[in-house]
mmCIF file of the C-alpha atoms, coordinates in Angstrom:
data_MODEL
# 
_entry.id   MODEL 
# 
loop_
_atom_site.group_PDB 
_atom_site.id 
_atom_site.type_symbol 
_atom_site.label_atom_id 
_atom_site.label_alt_id 
_atom_site.label_comp_id 
_atom_site.label_asym_id 
_atom_site.label_entity_id 
_atom_site.label_seq_id 
_atom_site.pdbx_PDB_ins_code 
_atom_site.Cartn_x 
_atom_site.Cartn_y 
_atom_site.Cartn_z 
_atom_site.occupancy 
_atom_site.B_iso_or_equiv 
_atom_site.pdbx_formal_charge 
_atom_site.auth_seq_id 
_atom_site.auth_comp_id 
_atom_site.auth_asym_id 
_atom_site.auth_atom_id 
_atom_site.pdbx_PDB_model_num 
ATOM 1   C CA . MET A 1 1   ? 91.017  98.970  100.334 1.00 0.00 ? 1   MET A CA 1 
ATOM 2   C CA . ILE A 1 2   ? 94.553  100.258 100.799 1.00 0.00 ? 2   ILE A CA 1 
ATOM 3   C CA . VAL A 1 3   ? 95.531  102.553 103.683 1.00 0.00 ? 3   VAL A CA 1 
ATOM 4   C CA . ARG A 1 4   ? 98.761  104.459 103.168 1.00 0.00 ? 4   ARG A CA 1 
ATOM 5   C CA . ARG A 1 5   ? 100.693 107.385 104.580 1.00 0.00 ? 5   ARG A CA 1 
ATOM 6   C CA . LEU A 1 6   ? 101.231 110.325 102.272 1.00 0.00 ? 6   LEU A CA 1 
ATOM 7   C CA . GLY A 1 7   ? 104.724 111.641 101.607 1.00 0.00 ? 7   GLY A CA 1 
ATOM 8   C CA . PRO A 1 8   ? 106.332 114.618 99.829  1.00 0.00 ? 8   PRO A CA 1 
ATOM 9   C CA . ALA A 1 9   ? 105.428 113.326 96.354  1.00 0.00 ? 9   ALA A CA 1 
ATOM 10  C CA . ASP A 1 10  ? 101.707 113.070 97.159  1.00 0.00 ? 10  ASP A CA 1 
ATOM 11  C CA . ILE A 1 11  ? 100.698 116.669 96.391  1.00 0.00 ? 11  ILE A CA 1 
ATOM 12  C CA . GLU A 1 12  ? 97.613  115.745 94.355  1.00 0.00 ? 12  GLU A CA 1 
ATOM 13  C CA . ALA A 1 13  ? 96.528  113.216 96.973  1.00 0.00 ? 13  ALA A CA 1 
ATOM 14  C CA . VAL A 1 14  ? 96.639  115.833 99.745  1.00 0.00 ? 14  VAL A CA 1 
ATOM 15  C CA . ARG A 1 15  ? 94.605  118.185 97.559  1.00 0.00 ? 15  ARG A CA 1 
ATOM 16  C CA . ASP A 1 16  ? 92.069  115.371 97.024  1.00 0.00 ? 16  ASP A CA 1 
ATOM 17  C CA . LEU A 1 17  ? 92.028  114.736 100.776 1.00 0.00 ? 17  LEU A CA 1 
ATOM 18  C CA . ASN A 1 18  ? 91.312  118.412 101.479 1.00 0.00 ? 18  ASN A CA 1 
ATOM 19  C CA . ALA A 1 19  ? 88.450  118.275 98.953  1.00 0.00 ? 19  ALA A CA 1 
ATOM 20  C CA . LEU A 1 20  ? 87.073  115.241 100.797 1.00 0.00 ? 20  LEU A CA 1 
ATOM 21  C CA . TYR A 1 21  ? 87.311  117.142 104.097 1.00 0.00 ? 21  TYR A CA 1 
ATOM 22  C CA . ALA A 1 22  ? 85.551  120.158 102.551 1.00 0.00 ? 22  ALA A CA 1 
ATOM 23  C CA . ASP A 1 23  ? 82.654  117.960 101.436 1.00 0.00 ? 23  ASP A CA 1 
ATOM 24  C CA . ALA A 1 24  ? 82.445  115.771 104.552 1.00 0.00 ? 24  ALA A CA 1 
ATOM 25  C CA . PHE A 1 25  ? 82.622  118.699 106.980 1.00 0.00 ? 25  PHE A CA 1 
ATOM 26  C CA . GLU A 1 26  ? 80.547  120.979 104.726 1.00 0.00 ? 26  GLU A CA 1 
ATOM 27  C CA . ASP A 1 27  ? 83.339  123.521 105.132 1.00 0.00 ? 27  ASP A CA 1 
ATOM 28  C CA . PRO A 1 28  ? 84.777  124.597 101.775 1.00 0.00 ? 28  PRO A CA 1 
ATOM 29  C CA . GLY A 1 29  ? 85.898  127.896 103.298 1.00 0.00 ? 29  GLY A CA 1 
ATOM 30  C CA . THR A 1 30  ? 88.497  126.121 105.423 1.00 0.00 ? 30  THR A CA 1 
ATOM 31  C CA . TYR A 1 31  ? 89.579  123.340 103.090 1.00 0.00 ? 31  TYR A CA 1 
ATOM 32  C CA . ARG A 1 32  ? 89.369  124.922 99.651  1.00 0.00 ? 32  ARG A CA 1 
ATOM 33  C CA . ARG A 1 33  ? 90.185  128.600 100.235 1.00 0.00 ? 33  ARG A CA 1 
ATOM 34  C CA . ASP A 1 34  ? 93.777  129.822 100.344 1.00 0.00 ? 34  ASP A CA 1 
ATOM 35  C CA . THR A 1 35  ? 95.179  126.458 99.304  1.00 0.00 ? 35  THR A CA 1 
ATOM 36  C CA . PRO A 1 36  ? 98.953  126.314 99.710  1.00 0.00 ? 36  PRO A CA 1 
ATOM 37  C CA . ASP A 1 37  ? 101.303 125.896 96.771  1.00 0.00 ? 37  ASP A CA 1 
ATOM 38  C CA . ASP A 1 38  ? 103.079 122.632 95.937  1.00 0.00 ? 38  ASP A CA 1 
ATOM 39  C CA . THR A 1 39  ? 106.313 123.658 97.673  1.00 0.00 ? 39  THR A CA 1 
ATOM 40  C CA . TRP A 1 40  ? 104.520 124.312 100.965 1.00 0.00 ? 40  TRP A CA 1 
ATOM 41  C CA . LEU A 1 41  ? 102.607 121.033 100.766 1.00 0.00 ? 41  LEU A CA 1 
ATOM 42  C CA . ALA A 1 42  ? 105.722 118.994 99.938  1.00 0.00 ? 42  ALA A CA 1 
ATOM 43  C CA . ARG A 1 43  ? 107.561 120.550 102.890 1.00 0.00 ? 43  ARG A CA 1 
ATOM 44  C CA . GLN A 1 44  ? 104.692 119.694 105.263 1.00 0.00 ? 44  GLN A CA 1 
ATOM 45  C CA . LEU A 1 45  ? 104.374 116.168 103.886 1.00 0.00 ? 45  LEU A CA 1 
ATOM 46  C CA . ALA A 1 46  ? 108.094 115.584 104.548 1.00 0.00 ? 46  ALA A CA 1 
ATOM 47  C CA . LYS A 1 47  ? 107.719 116.285 108.279 1.00 0.00 ? 47  LYS A CA 1 
ATOM 48  C CA . GLU A 1 48  ? 107.656 113.196 110.480 1.00 0.00 ? 48  GLU A CA 1 
ATOM 49  C CA . SER A 1 49  ? 105.448 115.089 112.956 1.00 0.00 ? 49  SER A CA 1 
ATOM 50  C CA . ILE A 1 50  ? 102.602 115.390 110.431 1.00 0.00 ? 50  ILE A CA 1 
ATOM 51  C CA . ILE A 1 51  ? 100.730 112.202 109.628 1.00 0.00 ? 51  ILE A CA 1 
ATOM 52  C CA . LEU A 1 52  ? 98.382  112.112 106.654 1.00 0.00 ? 52  LEU A CA 1 
ATOM 53  C CA . LEU A 1 53  ? 96.718  108.778 105.961 1.00 0.00 ? 53  LEU A CA 1 
ATOM 54  C CA . VAL A 1 54  ? 94.374  107.974 103.113 1.00 0.00 ? 54  VAL A CA 1 
ATOM 55  C CA . ALA A 1 55  ? 92.159  104.993 102.370 1.00 0.00 ? 55  ALA A CA 1 
ATOM 56  C CA . GLU A 1 56  ? 91.951  104.234 98.664  1.00 0.00 ? 56  GLU A CA 1 
ATOM 57  C CA . ILE A 1 57  ? 89.706  101.980 96.659  1.00 0.00 ? 57  ILE A CA 1 
ATOM 58  C CA . ASP A 1 58  ? 90.607  101.482 92.995  1.00 0.00 ? 58  ASP A CA 1 
ATOM 59  C CA . GLY A 1 59  ? 92.996  104.445 93.214  1.00 0.00 ? 59  GLY A CA 1 
ATOM 60  C CA . SER A 1 60  ? 90.398  106.882 94.583  1.00 0.00 ? 60  SER A CA 1 
ATOM 61  C CA . ILE A 1 61  ? 90.596  108.398 98.059  1.00 0.00 ? 61  ILE A CA 1 
ATOM 62  C CA . VAL A 1 62  ? 87.495  107.391 100.033 1.00 0.00 ? 62  VAL A CA 1 
ATOM 63  C CA . GLY A 1 63  ? 88.721  108.426 103.466 1.00 0.00 ? 63  GLY A CA 1 
ATOM 64  C CA . GLY A 1 64  ? 91.573  110.056 105.273 1.00 0.00 ? 64  GLY A CA 1 
ATOM 65  C CA . LEU A 1 65  ? 92.913  111.483 108.454 1.00 0.00 ? 65  LEU A CA 1 
ATOM 66  C CA . THR A 1 66  ? 95.324  114.168 109.584 1.00 0.00 ? 66  THR A CA 1 
ATOM 67  C CA . ALA A 1 67  ? 97.247  113.737 112.820 1.00 0.00 ? 67  ALA A CA 1 
ATOM 68  C CA . TYR A 1 68  ? 100.135 115.481 114.550 1.00 0.00 ? 68  TYR A CA 1 
ATOM 69  C CA . ILE A 1 69  ? 102.868 114.075 116.768 1.00 0.00 ? 69  ILE A CA 1 
ATOM 70  C CA . LEU A 1 70  ? 103.213 116.272 119.842 1.00 0.00 ? 70  LEU A CA 1 
ATOM 71  C CA . ASP A 1 71  ? 106.455 115.935 121.790 1.00 0.00 ? 71  ASP A CA 1 
ATOM 72  C CA . LYS A 1 72  ? 105.912 116.408 125.512 1.00 0.00 ? 72  LYS A CA 1 
ATOM 73  C CA . LEU A 1 73  ? 108.093 118.184 128.068 1.00 0.00 ? 73  LEU A CA 1 
ATOM 74  C CA . GLU A 1 74  ? 106.776 116.716 131.319 1.00 0.00 ? 74  GLU A CA 1 
ATOM 75  C CA . ALA A 1 75  ? 107.965 113.255 130.250 1.00 0.00 ? 75  ALA A CA 1 
ATOM 76  C CA . ALA A 1 76  ? 110.213 111.825 127.544 1.00 0.00 ? 76  ALA A CA 1 
ATOM 77  C CA . ARG A 1 77  ? 107.301 110.816 125.355 1.00 0.00 ? 77  ARG A CA 1 
ATOM 78  C CA . SER A 1 78  ? 104.991 111.979 122.621 1.00 0.00 ? 78  SER A CA 1 
ATOM 79  C CA . GLU A 1 79  ? 101.283 111.820 121.934 1.00 0.00 ? 79  GLU A CA 1 
ATOM 80  C CA . ILE A 1 80  ? 99.474  111.806 118.618 1.00 0.00 ? 80  ILE A CA 1 
ATOM 81  C CA . TYR A 1 81  ? 96.553  114.165 118.111 1.00 0.00 ? 81  TYR A CA 1 
ATOM 82  C CA . LEU A 1 82  ? 94.033  112.937 115.556 1.00 0.00 ? 82  LEU A CA 1 
ATOM 83  C CA . TYR A 1 83  ? 92.865  116.268 114.155 1.00 0.00 ? 83  TYR A CA 1 
ATOM 84  C CA . ASP A 1 84  ? 90.698  115.457 111.120 1.00 0.00 ? 84  ASP A CA 1 
ATOM 85  C CA . LEU A 1 85  ? 89.002  112.221 110.038 1.00 0.00 ? 85  LEU A CA 1 
ATOM 86  C CA . ALA A 1 86  ? 86.523  111.896 107.186 1.00 0.00 ? 86  ALA A CA 1 
ATOM 87  C CA . VAL A 1 87  ? 85.061  109.212 104.963 1.00 0.00 ? 87  VAL A CA 1 
ATOM 88  C CA . ALA A 1 88  ? 83.199  109.830 101.716 1.00 0.00 ? 88  ALA A CA 1 
ATOM 89  C CA . GLU A 1 89  ? 79.469  109.470 102.295 1.00 0.00 ? 89  GLU A CA 1 
ATOM 90  C CA . THR A 1 90  ? 79.185  106.514 99.889  1.00 0.00 ? 90  THR A CA 1 
ATOM 91  C CA . HIS A 1 91  ? 81.805  104.552 101.854 1.00 0.00 ? 91  HIS A CA 1 
ATOM 92  C CA . ARG A 1 92  ? 80.667  105.147 105.436 1.00 0.00 ? 92  ARG A CA 1 
ATOM 93  C CA . ARG A 1 93  ? 79.841  102.267 107.795 1.00 0.00 ? 93  ARG A CA 1 
ATOM 94  C CA . LYS A 1 94  ? 82.196  99.970  105.856 1.00 0.00 ? 94  LYS A CA 1 
ATOM 95  C CA . GLY A 1 95  ? 85.216  99.999  108.177 1.00 0.00 ? 95  GLY A CA 1 
ATOM 96  C CA . VAL A 1 96  ? 87.159  102.779 106.441 1.00 0.00 ? 96  VAL A CA 1 
ATOM 97  C CA . ALA A 1 97  ? 87.469  105.024 109.503 1.00 0.00 ? 97  ALA A CA 1 
ATOM 98  C CA . THR A 1 98  ? 88.366  102.065 111.701 1.00 0.00 ? 98  THR A CA 1 
ATOM 99  C CA . ALA A 1 99  ? 91.104  100.992 109.258 1.00 0.00 ? 99  ALA A CA 1 
ATOM 100 C CA . LEU A 1 100 ? 92.539  104.512 109.220 1.00 0.00 ? 100 LEU A CA 1 
ATOM 101 C CA . ILE A 1 101 ? 92.570  104.756 113.011 1.00 0.00 ? 101 ILE A CA 1 
ATOM 102 C CA . GLU A 1 102 ? 94.093  101.292 113.369 1.00 0.00 ? 102 GLU A CA 1 
ATOM 103 C CA . GLU A 1 103 ? 96.934  102.329 111.036 1.00 0.00 ? 103 GLU A CA 1 
ATOM 104 C CA . LEU A 1 104 ? 97.428  105.463 113.143 1.00 0.00 ? 104 LEU A CA 1 
ATOM 105 C CA . GLN A 1 105 ? 97.607  103.264 116.239 1.00 0.00 ? 105 GLN A CA 1 
ATOM 106 C CA . HIS A 1 106 ? 100.305 101.157 114.508 1.00 0.00 ? 106 HIS A CA 1 
ATOM 107 C CA . ILE A 1 107 ? 102.257 104.343 113.730 1.00 0.00 ? 107 ILE A CA 1 
ATOM 108 C CA . ALA A 1 108 ? 101.870 105.356 117.380 1.00 0.00 ? 108 ALA A CA 1 
ATOM 109 C CA . ALA A 1 109 ? 103.372 102.037 118.471 1.00 0.00 ? 109 ALA A CA 1 
ATOM 110 C CA . ASP A 1 110 ? 106.149 102.281 115.862 1.00 0.00 ? 110 ASP A CA 1 
ATOM 111 C CA . THR A 1 111 ? 107.118 105.780 117.036 1.00 0.00 ? 111 THR A CA 1 
ATOM 112 C CA . GLY A 1 112 ? 106.788 105.031 120.742 1.00 0.00 ? 112 GLY A CA 1 
ATOM 113 C CA . ALA A 1 113 ? 103.910 107.462 121.244 1.00 0.00 ? 113 ALA A CA 1 
ATOM 114 C CA . TRP A 1 114 ? 102.209 107.327 124.647 1.00 0.00 ? 114 TRP A CA 1 
ATOM 115 C CA . ALA A 1 115 ? 98.674  107.633 123.224 1.00 0.00 ? 115 ALA A CA 1 
ATOM 116 C CA . VAL A 1 116 ? 96.520  108.756 120.332 1.00 0.00 ? 116 VAL A CA 1 
ATOM 117 C CA . PHE A 1 117 ? 93.897  111.294 121.369 1.00 0.00 ? 117 PHE A CA 1 
ATOM 118 C CA . VAL A 1 118 ? 90.939  112.763 119.527 1.00 0.00 ? 118 VAL A CA 1 
ATOM 119 C CA . GLN A 1 119 ? 88.052  115.094 120.270 1.00 0.00 ? 119 GLN A CA 1 
ATOM 120 C CA . ALA A 1 120 ? 84.436  114.707 119.181 1.00 0.00 ? 120 ALA A CA 1 
ATOM 121 C CA . ASP A 1 121 ? 81.507  117.072 119.311 1.00 0.00 ? 121 ASP A CA 1 
ATOM 122 C CA . TYR A 1 122 ? 78.413  116.118 121.275 1.00 0.00 ? 122 TYR A CA 1 
ATOM 123 C CA . VAL A 1 123 ? 76.377  116.692 118.099 1.00 0.00 ? 123 VAL A CA 1 
ATOM 124 C CA . ASP A 1 124 ? 78.314  113.937 116.234 1.00 0.00 ? 124 ASP A CA 1 
ATOM 125 C CA . PRO A 1 125 ? 76.963  110.576 117.515 1.00 0.00 ? 125 PRO A CA 1 
ATOM 126 C CA . PRO A 1 126 ? 78.669  108.487 114.769 1.00 0.00 ? 126 PRO A CA 1 
ATOM 127 C CA . ALA A 1 127 ? 82.095  109.844 115.763 1.00 0.00 ? 127 ALA A CA 1 
ATOM 128 C CA . ILE A 1 128 ? 81.366  109.304 119.454 1.00 0.00 ? 128 ILE A CA 1 
ATOM 129 C CA . ALA A 1 129 ? 80.295  105.706 118.775 1.00 0.00 ? 129 ALA A CA 1 
ATOM 130 C CA . LEU A 1 130 ? 83.429  105.026 116.694 1.00 0.00 ? 130 LEU A CA 1 
ATOM 131 C CA . TYR A 1 131 ? 85.853  106.457 119.240 1.00 0.00 ? 131 TYR A CA 1 
ATOM 132 C CA . THR A 1 132 ? 84.049  104.759 122.141 1.00 0.00 ? 132 THR A CA 1 
ATOM 133 C CA . LYS A 1 133 ? 84.465  101.438 120.329 1.00 0.00 ? 133 LYS A CA 1 
ATOM 134 C CA . LEU A 1 134 ? 88.211  102.004 119.916 1.00 0.00 ? 134 LEU A CA 1 
ATOM 135 C CA . GLY A 1 135 ? 89.281  103.654 123.174 1.00 0.00 ? 135 GLY A CA 1 
ATOM 136 C CA . ALA A 1 136 ? 88.523  105.062 126.596 1.00 0.00 ? 136 ALA A CA 1 
ATOM 137 C CA . ARG A 1 137 ? 86.176  108.022 126.794 1.00 0.00 ? 137 ARG A CA 1 
ATOM 138 C CA . GLU A 1 138 ? 86.900  111.103 128.899 1.00 0.00 ? 138 GLU A CA 1 
ATOM 139 C CA . GLU A 1 139 ? 84.525  113.988 129.459 1.00 0.00 ? 139 GLU A CA 1 
ATOM 140 C CA . VAL A 1 140 ? 86.390  117.230 128.715 1.00 0.00 ? 140 VAL A CA 1 
ATOM 141 C CA . LEU A 1 141 ? 85.660  120.740 127.585 1.00 0.00 ? 141 LEU A CA 1 
ATOM 142 C CA . HIS A 1 142 ? 87.400  122.183 124.535 1.00 0.00 ? 142 HIS A CA 1 
ATOM 143 C CA . PHE A 1 143 ? 88.061  125.892 124.065 1.00 0.00 ? 143 PHE A CA 1 
ATOM 144 C CA . ASP A 1 144 ? 89.339  127.741 120.992 1.00 0.00 ? 144 ASP A CA 1 
ATOM 145 C CA . LEU A 1 145 ? 91.447  130.709 122.036 1.00 0.00 ? 145 LEU A CA 1 
ATOM 146 C CA . PRO A 1 146 ? 92.140  133.259 119.315 1.00 0.00 ? 146 PRO A CA 1 
ATOM 147 C CA . PRO A 1 147 ? 95.639  134.549 118.595 1.00 0.00 ? 147 PRO A CA 1 
ATOM 148 C CA . ARG A 1 148 ? 96.168  137.973 120.163 1.00 0.00 ? 148 ARG A CA 1 
ATOM 149 C CA . PRO A 1 149 ? 98.676  140.386 118.595 1.00 0.00 ? 149 PRO A CA 1 
ATOM 150 C CA . ARG A 1 150 ? 101.034 142.193 120.952 1.00 0.00 ? 150 ARG A CA 1 
ATOM 151 C CA . GLY A 1 151 ? 100.476 145.873 121.700 1.00 0.00 ? 151 GLY A CA 1 
# 
């Protein structure tokens, strides 16, 4: 298995990763609708603040994660938010997710990030078990606040 970070030339790989997310999260509406064009994807992939990692076996993506570097204002530091993580069903429980997270932790150390943080839903025991194995658990509430147009 190879874990690598995607860059501006990896347009097809990011499309494959989004297809994996659509299947793993059973959410094609989010990950397959309104897909951006190649120019948009290349521009996003060139940003240092966006981290896309994939795990490949024999050239096929079997897992991946999306994370964002968040620069802080209360201290001269950054944190990394692990936003999406998925592994193809046929490759689960084989260390793929752990390898992806460990590479993200290396990137955090390389960039001087203060921490990597991630959220899990109470209804997702495998994710909770994985994150508990790799870090310290905090009990928090998460709220989605919708955008509100002015006027």
